[in-house]
N, C-alpha and C positions, 0 to 999 in steps of 0.2 A: 504494500500500500504506500502511496507516495506522500502521505501526510502522517506524521507522528500523531498518535491519538491515545486516549484512554477510553475505557468502556465500563459501564455498569450493567451486569446481566442479572435480571430477576430470576427467581427459581423457576424450574420447569423447562420443558423442551422448546416451547414456542410453537409457531411464530409469535413474537411479542409486539405489542404496541411500542413504537420507538420514537425517540426524540433525537434529532440532530441539534446539538447545543454548541453555539459559536461564541467564543470568548471575545473580550475587548482588546484594544491596543495595549501592548506591553505585558499581557498575561501569557498563559500557556495552556496546554491540554489538561492540566490538573485543576485549573482555576475554578471551573463551575461543576466539576464532577461531584463535589460534596452535596450538590442539590438533589442528586438522583434519589437517595432514599426518602426524601421528603416530598417528592412529586408523585401524587396518587399512591402514597404508601409504598413506594418502590416497585410499582407494577410496570413501569416503563423500562425498556432497554434504552440506555442513554449512551450516545456516541459523542465524544468531545474531541474533535480534531484540533490540531495546533496550526496556527497560521504559518505560512512559509517565509514571511518577511521578518528578519531579525532586527532588533533595535537594542542598543546598549542602554542599560538603566543605571549603571554605576560600575565601579571597579569589579570586574569578574562576574557581573550580573547581566543576563541577556533576557529580554522579553520578546514577544512575537506579535505579529499583526497580519492582517489579510492583504493590505496594500500600504504603500508608504504614506505616512501621515505628516502633513505640513499644516500646522495650526493656522486657521483662517482661510485655508485653501481647500476647495472641494476635491474629491478624488477624480482622477482622469477616467473617462468612460472605459478606456482600454484596460486600466488597472482593475476596474470592477469586473470586467468580462474575464480577465485572466484569473482573478481570485475565484469567481463563480465556477469556471471550468475546473480548477483544482478541486474545489469542494464536490462538484458533481462526479468527477472521476473517483474521488475517495468514496463517495456514497455508493457508486456502482460496485466498487470492489467490496465494500463493507457488506452489501446485500448478498454477496456470494459467501461471505465468511461467517456472518452472524444471522441468527434466526429472526429477521426483521419481518414484520407484517407490512407489506407495501401499501395496504389500504388504510393503515393506521400509523402513518408517519408524519410527525409534526416537526417544525423547525422553530428553534428558539434562539434569539441572538441578543447579546448584551453590548451596548455601546457600538464600537466598530463592527462587532459581530452582528448587531442588529441591522446595520446598513446592508451587510451581506445576506441576512435573512430575508429582507425585503427583495433584494436583487434575485435571490434564488426562487422565492415563492412566486413573485410576479412574472418571472421568466418562464416558469413551468408550473402554473397553478394547479394543474391536474395531478401533479406528483405528490403534493403535500396536503394532508388533511386539515392542517391548521398552522397559523403563523403567530408567534408571540415576539413582539419587539420591545425590548426593555432598555430604558435610558438611552434612547437613540433617536434617529431621524430618518425620514424616507427620502432617498436620493431621486432627483427627477429622472435619471436614467432608468431606474426600476419601473417607474410609471410608464415611461416611453416604450419599454420593452413589452408591455402588455398587448398581445396581438388581438385579443377579443375581450373587451371589458366584461362581457356577460359571463365569462368563465370564472370571474372573481366572486360571483354570487355564491359559489360553493367553497369559499376560502374564509372560514372564521378567523378573525384577526383580533388579537389583544395587544393594546398599547399600554405600557405602564411607565410612569415617569415621576421623578421627584421634583416637587415645586422649588426645592433649594439646590437643585443639581448645579454644581459649580463647573462642570466640564462640558455638558451639553445642555444649554439653557432650555428651560421648560417651554419657552415660546416656540422652539424648533419642533418639539413634540406636538404642540397645539396646531401649528401650521401643517404638520404631517397629517394630523387627524382630519383637518378640513379637506386635504387632498384625498384621503381615504374615503371620506363621506361622499365626495363627488363621484368616486368609483362605484359606490353603492354596494360595497361588500359588507358582510356581517361583522360589525365593528363593536368592540368593547373598549372604552378608555377609562383608565384608573390613574388618578393622580394622588401622590402621597407627600406628606410633610417630611421628606428625607432628601439627602443629597444624591450623589452618583453612586447608587448602591441598591442592593436588594435587602429588605428587612423581613421580619417574621410575617407581618401583615401582607406585604406584596407577594411573598412566597406562598402563603396560604391561598391567596386569591388566584395566583398562577396555577397552583396545584388543582384547585377546584375547577378552574376554567379548562385546563387540559383534560381532566377526567371527563368533563361534560362534552368536550368538542373533539376529542381524539379517541378515547376508550369507549365512550357510550354516547355517540352523537345522536341528536334528533334530526332525522332526514326530512326536510321539507319537500313536498312533491308539488 
């Protein structure tokens, strides 16, 4: 597999409902793995790939990202496409190795990982059962990649953001929400009195939402 990754596998043979969980800038494949036992009581198989772009964080310390980060500058479209292709290739290989239920596959992204979650899900909405974007923003390129907006009717989307986020201002999340509402996808927005983080309340809300929309979705006809 071309991306370093960590994995949490629930008991049983599967196939299991699965989450592709994408970390933020400067983190690594271990950063969000600790969420796995708390999401739907550990019923998800959780895949946490590591971004391929290295960034020095201090003497002898290296973090990782999905594309080069220049503060105040949006990512280049080609950088998003390259990162998207890395992740999709990883996911294809993971599907051969792990007991993933392809009909119950959700994508969760935090910060820069959330930008990639939007890019992945909007580029192939039929592949993912749900999208959760945490402490992040929706890039215009993701919206422009939507070939048929009607396909997003079947993509439940959760946006969570801290009103005191010091890295990604909450206004960027609110602007993203307005963009999502114009796309008419099933949208849930939750705002918390926190910074650039996940706390117990937002984690509990995420867990319940994933259970309802990936493990036991209500299908509208």
